C-alpha positions in Angstrom: -45.3 -36.1 -200.0 -49.1 -36.8 -201.5 -52.3 -36.7 -199.8 -54.1 -39.8 -199.9 -57.1 -41.4 -198.7 -57.2 -41.7 -194.3 -58.6 -44.0 -191.7 -60.4 -42.9 -188.2 -58.3 -45.6 -186.7 -55.9 -45.7 -185.0 -56.4 -43.0 -183.1 -53.0 -40.8 -183.4 -50.0 -41.4 -186.5 -49.5 -44.6 -187.7 -46.1 -45.4 -190.0 -46.7 -47.8 -192.6 -43.5 -47.8 -194.8 -43.5 -44.3 -196.4 -47.4 -44.0 -195.7 -48.6 -41.6 -192.5 -51.9 -41.0 -191.3 -52.8 -39.1 -189.1 -56.7 -39.6 -187.1 -57.7 -37.0 -184.1 -61.2 -36.5 -182.6 -62.4 -33.1 -183.3 -65.7 -31.8 -181.1 -68.1 -31.1 -183.3 -68.7 -27.4 -185.3 -64.9 -26.7 -184.7 -62.3 -26.4 -187.5 -59.4 -28.7 -187.8 -55.8 -28.6 -190.1 -52.9 -30.2 -189.1 -49.6 -28.6 -188.8 -46.3 -30.2 -190.0 -42.7 -29.0 -188.8 -40.0 -29.9 -190.4 -37.2 -31.4 -187.8 -35.3 -28.0 -185.7 -37.6 -25.2 -187.8 -39.3 -23.2 -185.6 -42.4 -22.6 -187.9 -44.4 -25.1 -190.2 -43.7 -26.1 -193.5 -47.2 -26.9 -194.1 -50.9 -26.6 -193.4 -53.2 -28.8 -194.0 -57.3 -28.5 -193.5 -58.4 -31.9 -191.9 -62.1 -32.4 -193.2 -62.8 -36.1 -193.8 -64.8 -37.5 -190.7 -66.0 -40.8 -189.6 -68.7 -38.8 -186.4 -66.0 -36.7 -185.1 -62.5 -38.2 -186.0 -60.7 -36.2 -188.7 -58.3 -38.0 -191.0 -55.4 -37.0 -193.1 -53.0 -39.2 -195.2 -49.9 -38.8 -196.9 -47.8 -41.2 -199.3 -44.0 -41.0 -200.1 -43.6 -39.5 -196.3 -40.4 -39.1 -194.9 -42.0 -39.6 -191.0 -38.4 -39.0 -189.3 -37.4 -36.1 -190.9 -40.8 -33.7 -189.5 -42.7 -33.8 -186.6 -46.8 -32.2 -186.3 -49.5 -30.7 -184.2 -53.1 -29.7 -184.9 -54.8 -26.1 -185.1 -58.0 -26.2 -183.9 -60.3 -22.8 -184.1 -57.3 -20.9 -184.4 -55.4 -22.8 -181.5 -52.3 -24.9 -181.6 -53.9 -28.4 -180.1 -51.2 -31.2 -178.7 -52.1 -34.5 -180.1 -53.4 -36.4 -177.0 -52.6 -39.6 -178.8 -49.1 -38.6 -179.8 -46.6 -41.6 -178.9 -43.8 -38.5 -178.1 -43.0 -35.0 -178.0 -39.9 -32.5 -178.7 -39.4 -29.6 -177.0 -39.8 -31.1 -173.4 -36.4 -32.9 -173.0 -35.5 -30.8 -170.3 -37.2 -30.5 -166.7 -38.9 -28.0 -165.6 -38.1 -25.7 -168.7 -41.2 -23.4 -169.6 -42.5 -24.5 -173.4 -45.8 -22.6 -175.0 -47.2 -25.4 -177.1 -49.7 -22.5 -178.6 -45.8 -21.3 -180.1 -45.0 -24.6 -181.7 -42.2 -25.0 -178.9 -44.0 -28.5 -178.1 -44.6 -30.8 -180.9 -45.6 -34.2 -181.6 -42.9 -36.7 -183.1 -43.6 -39.2 -185.8 -42.7 -42.9 -184.1 -41.7 -44.9 -186.9 -41.0 -48.3 -184.2 -38.3 -49.1 -186.0 -36.3 -50.5 -182.8 -34.1 -53.6 -182.5 -35.5 -55.7 -179.6 -33.2 -58.4 -180.0 -35.3 -61.1 -179.5 -36.5 -59.8 -176.1 -40.2 -60.6 -174.6 -42.1 -60.0 -171.7 -40.0 -62.4 -168.6 -43.6 -63.9 -167.3 -42.3 -64.5 -163.7 -44.9 -66.3 -161.5 -46.2 -64.1 -159.1 -44.8 -65.9 -156.1 -41.6 -65.9 -157.4 -41.8 -62.1 -157.6 -40.3 -59.6 -155.3 -40.8 -56.2 -156.5 -39.3 -53.1 -155.6 -41.1 -49.7 -156.3 -39.9 -46.9 -157.5 -39.3 -43.4 -158.8 -37.5 -42.6 -161.9 -36.4 -39.7 -161.2 -35.8 -39.4 -157.6 -34.6 -43.1 -157.8 -31.3 -41.5 -159.1 -31.6 -37.8 -159.5 -29.2 -37.6 -155.6 -25.7 -37.1 -156.3 -25.4 -39.5 -153.8 -26.4 -42.1 -156.8 -23.1 -42.3 -158.4 -24.8 -42.9 -161.6 -24.1 -41.0 -164.5 -27.3 -40.2 -166.7 -29.0 -39.2 -162.8 -33.0 -38.8 -162.7 -33.3 -40.8 -166.2 -34.5 -44.4 -167.6 -30.7 -44.8 -168.4 -29.9 -44.1 -164.4 -32.4 -47.2 -163.7 -30.1 -49.0 -165.8 -26.7 -48.2 -164.2 -28.4 -49.7 -161.3 -29.6 -52.7 -162.5 -26.2 -54.8 -160.9 -27.5 -53.0 -157.4 -30.9 -54.7 -157.8 -29.1 -57.7 -159.0 -27.6 -58.1 -155.9 -30.5 -57.3 -153.6 -32.4 -60.2 -155.2 -35.4 -57.8 -156.8 -36.9 -59.2 -159.8 -39.8 -57.0 -160.7 -39.1 -53.0 -160.5 -42.6 -50.9 -160.0 -42.4 -47.3 -161.7 -44.6 -44.0 -160.9 -46.1 -42.6 -163.6 -43.7 -42.7 -166.9 -46.0 -41.1 -169.2 -45.5 -37.3 -170.4 -47.0 -35.0 -167.9 -46.7 -31.3 -166.7 -44.3 -31.0 -163.9 -45.1 -27.1 -163.8 -47.7 -25.7 -161.7 -48.4 -23.8 -158.3 -46.5 -26.7 -156.9 -44.2 -29.2 -158.8 -45.9 -32.3 -159.8 -42.8 -34.7 -158.9 -45.4 -37.8 -159.2 -47.1 -37.1 -162.2 -50.6 -37.8 -161.6 -53.4 -36.0 -163.3 -54.2 -35.8 -166.7 -50.9 -36.7 -169.1 -50.2 -37.4 -172.6 -50.6 -41.2 -171.7 -49.2 -42.9 -175.2 -45.6 -40.9 -175.0 -42.8 -41.6 -172.6 -41.6 -38.6 -170.5 -39.2 -37.1 -172.3 -37.2 -35.6 -169.9 -36.9 -38.5 -168.1 -34.1 -39.8 -170.9 -30.5 -38.4 -170.8 -30.9 -37.6 -174.5 -34.4 -36.8 -174.9 -35.3 -39.3 -176.9 -37.9 -41.4 -174.3 -39.0 -43.4 -176.5 -35.7 -45.2 -177.5 -34.9 -45.2 -173.7 -37.6 -46.7 -172.1 -37.3 -49.5 -174.4 -33.2 -49.5 -173.4 -34.4 -49.6 -170.3 -37.3 -52.5 -170.4 -34.5 -54.5 -172.6 -31.7 -54.4 -170.2 -33.9 -55.1 -167.0 -35.0 -58.4 -169.3 -31.7 -59.2 -169.6 -30.9 -59.1 -165.5 -34.3 -61.2 -165.1 -36.2 -57.9 -163.6 -39.5 -57.1 -165.1 -40.5 -53.6 -165.8 -44.4 -53.0 -163.8 -46.0 -49.3 -164.8 -48.0 -47.4 -162.8 -50.6 -46.3 -164.6 -53.2 -43.8 -161.8 -55.5 -42.8 -165.1 -57.7 -40.1 -163.4 -61.1 -40.0 -163.3 -63.2 -39.6 -166.3 -61.0 -40.9 -168.7 -62.2 -43.3 -171.6 -62.2 -47.2 -170.5 -61.5 -47.8 -174.5 -57.9 -45.1 -174.0 -57.2 -47.2 -171.4 -57.1 -50.5 -172.7 -55.7 -49.1 -176.1 -52.8 -46.9 -173.9 -52.0 -50.4 -172.0 -51.7 -52.8 -175.2 -49.8 -50.1 -176.6 -46.9 -50.2 -174.3 -47.7 -54.0 -173.9 -46.5 -54.2 -177.9 -44.3 -51.4 -178.5 -42.7 -51.3 -175.1 -43.0 -55.3 -173.9 -43.9 -54.2 -170.1 -44.6 -56.9 -167.9 -47.2 -55.7 -165.9 -49.7 -52.4 -165.1 -50.7 -51.2 -161.2 -54.4 -49.2 -161.8 -56.7 -47.6 -159.6 -59.9 -49.7 -159.8 -61.9 -46.9 -158.5 -61.1 -45.1 -162.0 -61.1 -48.0 -164.2 -62.7 -50.8 -164.6 -60.5 -53.5 -163.6 -62.8 -56.6 -164.9 -63.1 -55.1 -168.3 -59.4 -54.7 -168.6 -58.3 -58.3 -167.6 -60.8 -59.6 -169.7 -59.3 -57.7 -172.7 -57.6 -60.7 -174.8 -54.3 -58.9 -175.4 -53.6 -58.3 -171.9 -54.7 -61.9 -170.4 -51.0 -63.0 -169.6 -50.1 -59.3 -168.4 -49.5 -58.6 -165.1 -52.9 -56.5 -163.8 -52.2 -55.1 -160.7 -54.2 -52.9 -158.0 -52.7 -50.9 -155.1 -54.9 -51.9 -151.9 -53.8 -51.1 -148.4 -55.4 -53.7 -146.0 -52.1 -55.5 -145.6 -50.3 -52.6 -144.7 -52.9 -51.3 -142.5 -52.9 -54.6 -140.4 -49.0 -55.0 -140.5 -48.3 -51.5 -139.2 -50.9 -51.9 -136.4 -49.6 -55.6 -135.6 -45.6 -54.1 -136.0 -46.4 -51.0 -133.0 -47.9 -53.6 -130.7 -51.8 -53.0 -131.2 -54.4 -55.7 -129.8 -56.8 -57.6 -131.5 -55.1 -58.0 -134.4 -54.1 -61.9 -134.3 -56.6 -63.2 -137.3 -56.3 -60.2 -139.1 -52.4 -61.2 -139.1 -53.2 -64.8 -139.9 -55.1 -64.4 -143.0 -52.8 -61.5 -144.7 -49.9 -63.8 -143.8 -51.2 -66.9 -145.4 -52.7 -65.2 -148.4 -51.8 -65.6 -151.7 -53.0 -62.8 -153.8 -51.1 -62.9 -157.1 -54.9 -64.3 -158.5 -56.3 -61.3 -157.5 -53.6 -58.5 -159.0 -52.7 -57.4 -155.5 -49.1 -57.4 -153.7 -47.7 -57.1 -150.0 -46.5 -53.5 -148.8 -45.8 -52.0 -145.4 -44.8 -49.1 -147.1 -45.3 -47.4 -150.8 -44.8 -43.5 -152.0 -47.9 -42.7 -150.4 -47.4 -42.0 -146.9 -43.9 -43.2 -144.8 -40.7 -44.5 -145.7 -39.9 -47.5 -143.5 -37.5 -46.0 -141.7 -40.0 -43.0 -141.0 -42.6 -44.7 -140.1 -40.8 -45.9 -136.8 -39.7 -42.3 -136.6 -42.5 -40.1 -136.3 -46.0 -40.6 -134.6 -47.3 -37.9 -136.9 -46.7 -36.1 -140.9 -44.5 -33.2 -141.3 -45.2 -31.9 -144.8 -45.1 -28.0 -143.8 -42.6 -27.4 -146.4 -45.6 -28.7 -149.2 -47.3 -25.5 -148.4 -50.8 -26.4 -147.5 -50.3 -26.0 -143.6 -49.5 -29.8 -143.2 -53.5 -30.9 -144.1 -52.6 -32.8 -147.3 -51.4 -36.7 -147.2 -52.8 -39.4 -145.2 -53.6 -38.3 -141.2 -53.7 -42.4 -140.4 -50.3 -43.8 -140.3 -50.7 -46.6 -137.4 -46.7 -45.0 -136.8 -44.9 -45.1 -133.8 -41.8 -43.1 -133.4 -40.5 -45.9 -130.7 -40.4 -42.9 -127.8 -38.7 -40.0 -129.9 -40.3 -37.8 -132.4 -37.9 -37.5 -135.6 -34.1 -38.2 -135.6 -32.5 -39.4 -132.0 -29.5 -39.7 -130.0 -30.7 -41.9 -127.7 -29.1 -46.0 -128.3 -32.4 -47.2 -126.8 -34.6 -45.6 -129.1 -32.0 -45.9 -132.0 -31.6 -49.8 -130.9 -35.4 -50.2 -130.7 -35.9 -49.0 -134.2 -33.8 -50.7 -135.8 -35.3 -53.8 -134.4 -38.9 -52.9 -136.0 -37.4 -52.1 -139.3 -36.2 -55.5 -139.4 -39.8 -56.6 -137.8 -41.2 -55.0 -140.9 -38.8 -56.8 -143.5 -39.8 -60.0 -142.0 -43.0 -59.5 -142.3 -43.2 -58.2 -145.8 -41.5 -61.1 -146.9 -42.3 -64.4 -145.3 -46.1 -63.9 -145.6 -46.9 -66.2 -148.7 -48.3 -62.8 -151.1 -45.7 -60.9 -153.1 -43.8 -58.8 -151.4 -43.0 -55.2 -152.5 -40.0 -53.2 -151.3 -40.1 -49.4 -151.6 -36.8 -48.1 -152.8 -34.1 -47.0 -150.3 -36.2 -48.6 -147.0 -33.7 -51.2 -147.3 -31.0 -48.7 -146.5 -33.3 -46.8 -144.3 -34.2 -44.2 -146.7 -35.9 -41.0 -145.2 -38.2 -37.7 -145.9 -37.8 -36.2 -142.6 -41.3 -37.3 -141.5 -42.9 -35.6 -145.1 -45.7 -38.8 -146.0 -46.4 -37.3 -149.0 -43.7 -35.5 -151.2 -45.9 -35.4 -154.4 -44.3 -32.0 -154.9 -40.6 -32.0 -153.6 -38.3 -32.6 -156.4 -35.9 -32.5 -154.4 -33.5 -34.6 -151.6 -36.8 -34.7 -149.3 -38.2 -36.8 -152.2 -35.2 -38.2 -153.9 -33.6 -41.2 -152.4 -30.4 -40.7 -150.6 -27.9 -43.5 -151.1 -25.5 -42.0 -148.6 -25.1 -44.7 -146.0 -23.4 -45.4 -143.1 -22.6 -48.8 -140.9 -25.9 -49.0 -139.7 -27.4 -48.6 -143.4 -25.0 -51.1 -144.5 -25.9 -53.4 -141.9 -29.8 -53.3 -142.5 -28.8 -53.5 -146.4 -26.9 -56.9 -146.0 -29.8 -58.0 -143.8 -32.4 -57.5 -146.1 -30.7 -59.0 -148.7 -30.1 -62.1 -147.2 -34.2 -62.4 -145.9 -34.7 -62.2 -150.0 -32.3 -64.8 -150.1 -33.8 -66.5 -147.6 -37.0 -66.1 -148.8 -36.1 -67.8 -152.3 -34.4 -70.8 -150.6 -37.6 -71.9 -148.7 -40.6 -73.3 -151.0 -42.9 -73.2 -148.0 -42.9 -69.3 -148.1 -43.7 -68.8 -151.9 -46.2 -72.0 -152.8 -48.1 -72.3 -156.0 -51.4 -72.1 -154.1 -52.6 -70.4 -150.9 -51.4 -73.2 -148.0 -55.6 -74.5 -146.6 -54.5 -75.2 -143.3 -55.5 -79.0 -143.9 -53.5 -81.7 -144.1 -53.6 -82.2 -148.2 -51.0 -84.6 -148.1 -52.0 -87.2 -145.5 -49.1 -87.1 -143.5 -50.6 -85.9 -140.2 -49.5 -82.7 -140.2 -51.9 -79.7 -141.9 -49.4 -77.3 -144.4 -50.0 -74.1 -142.3 -50.4 -74.0 -138.8 -50.6 -72.0 -136.1 -49.2 -72.0 -132.5 -48.6 -70.1 -129.1 -47.6 -70.8 -125.3 -49.4 -73.9 -126.5 -48.7 -75.9 -129.6 -51.6 -76.5 -132.2 -53.6 -73.5 -130.5 -53.6 -69.9 -132.0 -53.4 -67.0 -129.4 -56.2 -65.2 -131.0 -57.8 -63.4 -127.8 -57.6 -59.7 -128.1 -55.0 -59.0 -125.7 -52.5 -61.1 -128.0 -49.8 -59.8 -129.5 -48.1 -63.0 -130.7 -48.3 -65.6 -133.1 -46.3 -68.5 -134.0 -46.7 -70.3 -137.6 -45.5 -73.7 -138.8 -45.2 -74.2 -142.4 -45.1 -78.1 -143.3 -42.9 -79.0 -146.6 -44.2 -82.0 -147.2 -46.3 -80.8 -150.5 -43.6 -77.3 -151.5 -40.8 -79.7 -150.9 -37.5 -78.4 -148.8 -37.5 -77.9 -145.3 -40.3 -77.4 -142.6 -40.4 -73.9 -141.4 -41.5 -71.7 -138.0 -41.8 -68.2 -137.9 -42.4 -66.5 -134.5 -43.6 -63.6 -134.1 -43.7 -61.6 -130.7 -44.7 -57.9 -131.3 -45.9 -57.7 -127.7 -43.2 -55.7 -125.2 -42.9 -58.3 -122.9 -41.1 -61.8 -123.1 -43.3 -64.8 -124.4 -42.8 -68.2 -124.5 -44.2 -70.4 -127.6 -44.5 -74.0 -127.9 -43.0 -76.3 -130.7 -44.3 -78.6 -132.9 -43.0 -82.0 -132.8 -40.9 -83.0 -136.4 -40.9 -86.5 -137.5 -38.1 -88.7 -138.0 -35.2 -87.6 -136.6 -35.4 -83.7 -137.8 -34.5 -81.0 -135.3 -35.7 -77.4 -134.8 -32.4 -75.2 -135.8 -32.6 -71.1 -135.1 -31.8 -69.4 -139.3 -33.0 -65.6 -138.6 -33.6 -63.2 -135.8 -34.4 -60.0 -135.6 -31.8 -59.6 -133.2 -29.0 -61.6 -134.8 -30.0 -61.1 -138.5 -29.9 -63.9 -140.8 -27.4 -66.1 -139.3 -24.6 -68.0 -141.7 -24.4 -71.2 -140.0 -28.0 -72.1 -138.3 -27.8 -72.7 -134.4 -29.4 -75.8 -133.3 -31.8 -75.3 -130.3 -30.9 -77.2 -127.3 -34.9 -77.3 -126.2 -37.0 -79.0 -129.2 -40.2 -78.2 -127.1 -40.1 -74.6 -126.2 -38.6 -71.3 -127.5 -38.8 -67.9 -125.9 -38.9 -65.0 -128.3 -37.6 -61.6 -126.8 -39.9 -58.4 -126.8 -40.7 -57.1 -130.6 -38.5 -59.9 -132.0 -39.0 -62.1 -134.8 -37.4 -65.6 -134.9 -37.2 -68.0 -137.7 -36.6 -71.4 -137.9 -35.9 -74.2 -140.2 -36.6 -78.0 -139.1 -34.1 -80.5 -141.1 
């Protein structure tokens, strides 16, 4: 191992053939040394002063360096210091195991980049074709009911790929996978806050090798036709240059398909302008669709105009996606089972978590044995899935919602590394029926091009056929019921431009039955019932006996096709 001239960029460790470069930012006036460890040994085998500097960046480089055999840290003014740009760590392989970096128990690993991607590349699925699925890497399979071999890991997700394919999703959105500190006054289960952003979490890999674990997962997902998107909620104060460098690294090194960013802490416009990230999905989470649809679902008045907007809005160009539940807030089962949050076990006197959930317990708080309540809740859950999957924007489902996963009314499980926060895969008859319904509804969305057009519908007769691409109806045809008291809406999608069959969605969130006028179809085409809240997805579409009007029961959605 021979010391040679170092380079100040890139920060972190760079391996080139048998040459290794170390670059670290050191505050002015502080001394820095590089600590080198042989793998498996507890104490450094070498200490090298890092004095070459450009600005505040100190460097050291070595030739004839057998990188896979060594690990490293820095010592700054006498204290052991982990490299914030480290690409991987040893000593963090076991979740919640106490380790002290000051005692050399945690060290940076030197990643060589020798991985066979076997021709893999990001999938670049168009936004309109995406059906996303939001999950927590650990919580998705940690529960014994997941029945996977490698619970709570990247490998556990890979074991569930056939399930996700059968469900019909083609994108997973993973909560933070970077190396964060889970131990504290309360468990940091979600992974928010300061972290080592360039290193995937060692404890998320079955063998502790998170670099290979994440790459294997991404490659397997891509083979299954599923994109991998990472949520990266960088905290306030982080450098924009660091953010962009981090995103570039995950695209180049891990073939990540996209990122979900917090626009309040990151300059979204700057990231979108980065030429290397131009074809990567860059998204931001916003709750406009969620809040409107939750309120419409429970029967609030004065929402029809907002519902019209969010049902037709094509949101891909803005980097937003449609969801009615996400990790912050209630699961879908809890959204229809609780009026209030129940976060007592978080230890914050139920003061944490969002107060405004726009939820409705359907007449009984929490678990219920009342048949009327159970039936109403089941219908409301189906209505929620209709709203997400019939809207024109990119839909996203919270993992476990498709079979009624519950968090017991806790709407902020950030510290619940237990069965409250983990997905419970145990399913009874009702849960299996819901799962079949969701599978069928996803397949229905894929079947009809008008539900996922290339451009946002304008409400205009762009094809010159006498019918606009989208129109709105109520008791009277061609007249949207937008008065304040209205809780119902009919939406007609013309397929002249998109292809396939015309579709008509009937939303009645009122507690009273309403009648809707059906637009007349051209030629010999007729309206058929294809799906409903009550009947689910029909194996054979039913011809309507009355082609002019249709009654819709309370709190029910109907989906018709014209052919």
